[in-house]
N, C-alpha and C positions, 0 to 999 in steps of 0.2 A: 782829629775825629773826621772820618770820611762822611761827606754829606750824602744822604739818600734822597734822590729827587722824587717829586710827587708822582711822576710817571711810574716809578717802580711800585709804589703803594697801589696805584690804580690798576696796574697789570695783575698784581696779586689778587686784588678784590675781584677783578673780572674773571680770572681763572676759577676762583672759588664759586662765584655767583653762577657760572655756567653749569655747575654741578648740583645746584640746589633746587632746580625745578620750581622757581618762584618763591621759595621759602625765604622770608626776611626775618632774621633774628632781632629781637628787641633787647634781650639781656645777654651779656657775656659773662662767663665765669672762668677765671684762671685758677686751675687746680694746682695747689702747691705740692711739695714733696710728700708722697704717701697718700695724697688726697685725690688721686686721679679717678678713683671709683665713684666720685660725684657724678661723672658722666654716665655711669652705669644705671643711674636712677632716672634717666630720660625716658619718657613714656612713648609707647607706640613705635613707629618706624623711625629710624635715625639715618643720617648720612654722615659718613666718615671721610675726611680728606686728610691724607698724610702730609706732614710738613715737608718731607723731602720731595714732594711733587709740586709744591707751590712756588712760583717765581718769587724771589726775594727773601723767602724764609731760610733761616739757617737751621742747624741740626741741634736738637736737644740731646745732651750727652750724659745726663745724670740719672742714676738709678731712681725709679719711682716716677719718671717722666716719660710717658709713652711716645709723645711726639706726633699728635694728631688733633684735628678739630672734629668735634662731634656735634651735629645739629639735631635738635628734636624739641619736644614739648616737655615742660616741667611746671607743675602747679598752674596750668592754664596759660603759661607764657611761652613764647617762641625763644628758645635758648640755644646758644652755642657755648660748648665747653672746650677750653684749651687743656688737653691732657698733656701737660708738660709745658714748661716755659724756658726762656733763655736767660742766662746769667752772665754778668760781666766777668766773673771768675772763670768762665769757660773760654775766655779769650775774645768775647764779643764786646763791641762798644755799647754804650748806653742806648744809642739809637737802634742798634740791632736788637738789643734785649727788649725794647719797647715796640719794635716794628709791627708785631701782630695787632697791637691795640689800635693803631691807625687804620689797619685793614678792617678790623671789626667795625670801626666807626663808618667806613665806607660801605660796609655791608648792611648797615642800618641799626647797629647797636646803640642804644641810648643810655643804658645803665650798665656799669661794670662792677662785678663782685670779684674781688681778688682775695685768694686765700694763700696762706703760707705756713710753713712750720718754723717756729722761732724759739729761741732760748729765753727763759724767764729771768730777767734781771730783778724785777720786783720780788722781794722775798715772800710776799703773800700769794704769788702765783704758783700753782701746782701743776705738775705734768698732767695733761688731759684737759686743762682749762682752755677756754677761748677768750681772746681779748679783741674787742672791737678797736680798731686803730682810730684815735681821735686826731692825731697829728704825727708828724715824723721828724726825726733828726737825721739829716743826710750828710754825713761827714764827707763822702765822695763828692757830693754836690757842692758843698762849701769849698772843697779843694779843687773843683773845676771839672767834675764829670757829671754832666747833665744831658739828658736826652734831647733837649731843645737847643743845644749849642749848634751854631752854624747858621746859614741863611734861614730865615723864618719861611715856613710854607703857609702862605695866607689862606689856602684852601682849608686848613685845619684850625687856625686860631691866630690870636694876636701875638705880636712880637714879645710883649712883656706881660704875661698872664700873672694874675694874683693867685697864690695857692693857699691863702689863709683859711679858706673853707674847702680845701681839696677833698676832704672826706665828708661827703654831703650830709649835713645834719638831718635831713628828712629820712635818709636811708638808715642812719644810725638809730633814729627813733623807732623806725619799723623793726629793726633788729632787736632793740631793747624790749619792745612790746612782745615780739615773738618769744623771747626768752622768759620774760616775767609772767606770761600767761600760759606757758607750757608746763603744766604741773608734772607730767610724766618725766620730762627731761630733768627738771630741777629736783624733784623729790625722790623719784625712783631710780634715776640714772646718775644722780650726783653731778649733773652737768652744771658747771659754773661759768658765767660770762662776766668779764671785766671790761673796762674801757681804759686804754693806756696809750703811751707814746712809743712808737716803733723806731728803733735806730737801724739805719741801713749801713752795713759794712760790706766791703767788696768781697771778702772771702778769698780763697776757699778755706783758709785756716779758721777754726773756731777761735774766738778772741782770747787774748791773754788776760790774766788776772788784772793787771794794771789797766788794760783797755776797758775791761768791764767795770772796774771801779770808777773810771773816768766817765763812762757812759751813764752810770747810775747817778753820779754827781751832777750830770747835765740834765737829768730828769727823765731818762729813758727807762721804760718798764720792760721792753722787749728788744731783742736784737736778732737780725736775720740778714740774708744775703740777696734779697730780691725786692720786688714790690714797688719801690719808690720810682724807678724809671717809668714803669708802666702807669702808675697812678698820675704822675706828672703829665705824661702824654695824654692820658684820658681826660684830665682836667683841661688841658690845652685844646682838646677837640670839643669841649662842651658837654662831655658825658657826666652823669651823676656817678659817684664812686663810693663804694662800700668796701672796706678792706678789713680782714680779720686774721688773727694769728692763732694757730693751735700751738699751745706750749708743749714742746716735745722733750725739753730738758731744762733743768734748773742750772743757771750759770754758776760757775765756781769762781768767786771773786775774793775769797778769803786770802789775806796776805800770808805768804809763807813765813815760817819761823826763820829768824835770822840765823844764817849758817854759822857764823862765828860764835854767837851765843850758844848755839846748840852743841858745837864741838867743844867749846869751853866747859859746858856742863857735863858732857860725856867724859872728858878728861878728869873732871873732878869727881866722877863716880856718881853723879846725880841721875835719878831716874828720868827717862825721856818719854814724853807723851807721844804716842803713835796715832797719827791722824790718817784715816783712810778716806780718800776722796774719789768720787766718780766723775771722770772727765767725759765730755760729750763725744759722740761718734755718730756717723750717718745711719748705721744700723739701728741705733737707739731711736733716732728720729723716725725712721720708717715703722718701727715696732710700736711706738707711742701713737703714731697716726692711725695705724691699723686698729688699735684698741678703741679708738673714738670714732671710727668710720661711720657706723650706723647713726650715732648721735649727731655728728656733723651734717650728715645727709638730711636728717629730719629737720634740723635747725635751718639749713639753707632752703629746704623746701618751703618752710613757713615764711621765710623772708621773701623768696621769689613770688610767692602767692600774693603778697600784699604790696609789692613794688608797683 
């Protein structure tokens, strides 16, 4: 993994800062797949900076990720939204995927709200539900892909950070209160919020049945292809972190019928059960996100107001 020096982050932050006319963001929001419209809720005048103009930034290549920073006000807070993120499955290293987070830190961001679209492993989760991330299971991290690998940059944090409280309890309580006290979202919109464990897998393939069963046995409630590199770097920088997943598909982890038994039954003239299963695809993810856009925007607004 190629090391990115501090000077590169600093140059990126200086470039952006020169275009903000003194605006200092205090809250950063990373908009996941299909959720980029969160930036459209910023109030008053906004400033947009395209990723492809910023030194050190790579290019976001996924549908639903616009590839720009949007600065403005939201619920009384100075906010910057990332409309689009970088993923390791696009060919980027974990350091490159998390690069913008350190730049946001240099710009003044103290709290980071990370959103993503995820598959629901927990059978009680339905499409359209939100899950606050209480902890994560990082299989790539366990296997050796971590955004902090390489020489430590002391400007950002310690060599060996603890991530036991990576998803800040204070922010999760704020989110829980926002949900429990918002009667309209809960009762009229059928908006449901859980708290669960997020599993990060590299992608870009949606996980196999066996992989999903394994993740479920390890305690994962959700699975996705982002978020963990960013939240680890945010924690390393000393930011408060809140992460949430919009459940955009239910994972299919049902074990397939044994082929030999099925053919044997067919040869014996026995009736065969036909099981129709819906497998995930990216268009489904974007469609599910679009259906919940207004509700997620309102929920995020309530959270930002109280941070």
